C-alpha positions in Angstrom: -58.5 29.0 157.7 -60.5 26.9 155.3 -63.8 25.9 156.7 -64.9 22.2 156.6 -68.7 22.6 155.9 -71.6 20.3 156.6 -69.5 18.3 159.1 -70.5 17.9 162.7 -68.0 16.8 165.5 -69.7 14.9 168.4 -68.1 15.7 171.8 -68.4 14.8 175.5 -70.2 17.8 176.9 -69.0 16.8 180.5 -65.3 16.9 179.4 -63.8 20.5 179.6 -61.0 19.5 177.2 -63.4 18.3 174.6 -65.5 21.5 174.9 -62.4 23.7 174.5 -60.9 22.0 171.4 -64.2 21.6 169.6 -65.1 25.2 170.3 -61.5 26.1 169.1 -62.2 24.5 165.8 -65.3 26.7 165.3 -63.6 29.8 166.6 -60.7 29.3 164.2 -63.1 28.8 161.3 -62.0 25.2 160.7 -65.6 24.1 161.1 -68.8 26.1 160.6 -71.1 27.3 163.3 -72.9 24.1 163.4 -69.8 22.1 163.4 -70.1 20.5 166.9 -72.9 18.7 168.8 -73.0 17.1 172.3 -73.0 13.3 172.0 -76.0 13.0 174.4 -78.1 14.9 171.9 -77.8 12.5 169.1 -81.1 11.9 167.4 -82.7 8.5 166.7 -82.0 9.0 163.0 -78.4 9.8 163.7 -78.1 6.6 165.8 -79.1 4.5 162.9 -75.8 5.1 161.0 -73.5 6.2 163.9 -71.6 3.5 165.9 -72.7 4.9 169.2 -70.5 2.7 171.2 -67.4 3.6 169.2 -68.3 7.3 169.3 -68.1 7.3 173.1 -64.5 6.1 172.8 -63.4 7.9 169.7 -64.7 11.4 168.7 -66.9 11.1 165.7 -67.0 13.3 162.7 -70.4 13.2 160.9 -70.6 14.0 157.2 -74.2 15.4 157.2 -74.6 15.1 153.4 -73.4 11.5 152.9 -74.5 10.3 156.3 -71.1 8.8 156.9 -68.8 8.9 159.9 -65.1 8.7 160.8 -63.7 8.3 164.2 -60.8 9.2 166.5 -57.7 10.5 165.2 -59.1 10.3 161.7 -61.7 12.9 162.6 -59.0 15.3 163.9 -56.7 14.9 161.0 -59.4 15.5 158.5 -60.5 18.8 160.3 -56.9 20.1 160.6 -55.8 18.7 157.3 -58.5 20.6 155.5 -56.7 23.8 156.5 -53.2 22.3 156.6 -53.0 19.4 154.1 -49.3 18.8 155.0 -50.3 18.0 158.6 -52.9 15.4 157.4 -50.1 13.8 155.2 -47.6 13.6 158.0 -50.2 12.4 160.4 -51.1 9.5 158.1 -47.6 8.1 157.8 -47.9 4.8 159.4 -45.4 5.1 162.3 -46.7 8.5 163.2 -50.3 7.6 162.9 -49.7 4.5 165.1 -48.2 6.9 167.9 -51.1 9.4 167.5 -53.7 6.6 167.8 -52.1 5.2 170.9 -51.7 8.8 172.5 -55.3 9.5 171.6 -56.6 6.2 173.2 -54.5 6.8 176.2 -56.2 10.1 176.8 -59.7 9.1 175.6 -59.8 5.9 177.8 -58.7 7.8 180.8 -60.4 11.2 180.4 -62.9 10.3 183.2 -60.1 9.8 185.7 -58.3 12.9 184.5 -61.4 15.1 184.7 -64.2 13.1 186.5 -67.9 13.8 186.1 -70.9 12.5 187.8 -73.1 9.8 186.1 -76.4 11.5 185.1 -78.9 8.7 185.5 -81.6 10.9 184.0 -79.6 11.2 180.7 -80.2 8.1 178.5 -77.2 8.6 176.2 -74.0 9.4 178.0 -70.5 9.7 176.4 -68.7 7.4 178.8 -65.7 5.5 177.5 -65.4 1.7 177.9 -63.2 0.6 180.8 -59.8 -0.4 179.6 -57.6 -2.2 182.0 -54.6 -1.8 179.7 -54.9 2.0 179.4 -55.9 2.5 183.1 -52.8 0.6 184.3 -50.7 2.6 181.9 -52.1 5.8 183.1 -51.4 4.8 186.8 -48.0 3.7 185.9 -47.3 7.0 184.1 -48.7 9.3 186.9 -46.7 7.3 189.4 -43.4 7.7 187.4 -43.8 11.5 187.1 -44.7 11.7 190.8 -41.6 9.8 191.8 -39.2 11.9 189.7 -40.7 15.2 190.8 -40.7 14.3 194.5 -37.2 13.0 194.3 -36.0 16.4 193.1 -38.3 18.4 195.3 -37.5 16.5 198.5 -33.7 17.4 198.1 -34.8 21.1 198.3 -36.0 20.5 201.9 -32.9 20.3 204.1 -34.9 19.3 207.2 -35.4 15.8 205.4 -32.9 13.2 204.9 -31.5 13.0 201.3 -34.0 11.6 198.9 -33.5 8.4 196.8 -35.4 7.0 193.9 -36.1 3.8 195.9 -37.7 5.8 198.7 -40.0 7.8 196.5 -40.9 4.5 194.7 -41.9 2.9 198.0 -43.8 5.9 199.0 -45.8 6.3 195.8 -46.6 2.7 195.4 -47.2 2.4 199.1 -50.1 5.0 198.8 -51.8 2.9 196.1 -51.6 -0.2 198.2 -52.6 1.5 201.5 -55.7 3.3 200.0 -56.6 0.1 198.1 -56.9 -1.9 201.4 -59.9 0.2 202.3 -61.7 -0.6 199.1 -61.3 -4.4 199.1 -65.0 -5.0 199.2 -65.6 -3.0 196.1 -65.5 -4.2 192.4 -62.0 -4.2 190.8 -63.1 -1.7 188.2 -64.2 0.7 191.0 -61.0 0.2 192.7 -58.9 0.9 189.6 -61.1 3.9 188.8 -60.4 5.4 192.3 -56.7 4.6 191.9 -56.6 6.5 188.6 -58.3 9.4 190.4 -55.9 9.1 193.2 -52.8 9.3 191.0 -54.3 12.2 189.1 -54.4 14.1 192.3 -50.7 13.1 192.8 -49.8 14.0 189.3 -51.4 17.3 189.7 -49.6 18.0 192.9 -46.3 17.1 191.2 -46.9 19.5 188.4 -47.7 22.3 190.9 -44.2 21.7 192.4 -42.4 21.9 189.1 -42.4 25.8 189.0 -40.4 25.8 192.3 -37.9 23.3 190.8 -37.4 25.5 187.7 -37.1 28.7 189.7 -34.7 27.1 192.2 -32.5 26.0 189.3 -32.0 29.7 188.6 -32.1 31.3 192.0 -31.6 29.9 195.5 -35.2 29.9 197.0 -35.4 30.2 200.8 -36.6 26.9 202.3 -39.5 28.8 204.1 -40.8 29.5 200.6 -40.4 26.0 199.5 -42.1 24.5 202.6 -45.0 27.1 202.3 -45.5 26.1 198.7 -45.4 22.4 199.5 -48.0 22.8 202.3 -50.3 24.8 200.0 -50.0 22.1 197.3 -50.7 19.3 199.8 -53.9 21.3 201.0 -55.1 21.7 197.4 -54.5 18.0 196.7 -56.6 17.1 199.7 -59.4 19.5 198.7 -59.3 17.9 195.1 -59.1 14.4 196.5 -62.2 15.0 198.6 -64.0 16.6 195.7 -63.4 13.5 193.5 -64.5 11.3 196.3 -67.9 12.8 196.2 -68.2 12.6 192.4 -67.3 9.0 192.5 -69.7 8.4 195.4 -67.0 6.6 197.4 -66.6 6.6 201.3 -65.5 9.9 202.8 -63.0 8.0 205.0 -60.8 7.7 202.0 -59.8 11.3 202.5 -59.0 10.6 206.1 -56.8 7.7 205.3 -55.2 9.8 202.6 -54.1 12.2 205.4 -53.0 9.3 207.7 -50.9 7.7 204.9 -49.0 11.0 204.6 -48.4 11.1 208.4 -47.0 7.6 208.2 -44.8 8.4 205.1 -43.4 11.5 207.0 -42.6 9.3 210.0 -41.0 6.6 207.6 -38.8 9.2 206.2 -37.6 10.7 209.4 -37.0 7.4 211.1 -35.7 5.1 208.5 -33.6 7.5 206.3 
């Protein structure tokens, strides 16, 4: 690998994904050992030529010699392109770059609902992205769609339940959002959407945990007892993760109780109406 020297990549120290890939660049020799720096440690001098607000939304690459900065997907393309020029050329083709930028924004603006972190009031400079209604709603829609598709296929493995339909899973997935939202009516819309984003991240995580059973069952006929056990463990892990996120978001604990109540209602709905 060719090392891009005298460049510093700013990263969100509270984002595990950010820590991993910035460390990966250094470990691979694509950046020198001083090639990354936590956003919160920006000096007053650096803040004079860095767009601090933009850097919280798009990862910034600082040229320490010229005191210049590039942001977002351009930063990543420059680092990768220094070792693999063809990748930078391909990435800069207009249609491809458009998709890369949208994908980057989708992850960046939702990274605090994908992996939440507590607001540190004692820290003056925090790498928190702007709230984007557009990207939050897209994420909620994406997570809901994956949840519907996985549960539709997984439910059909449980013979104790009536045969699943896409409409049923759509009602259950969107019903969860509405049901939980009713208990947050007094809160600011941004707080509600932030919670729903976390709620659907939990649902998405649970769906991803069910996929291995679907894959294995497509090859071997798995006993229903194993399927039910796996599903039960998944629901328990989801409850634990939901409760953890509630604490981080400093929201009422009763949201975890209503989360359980909704699942009981959903089960009764399936058994009695289908």
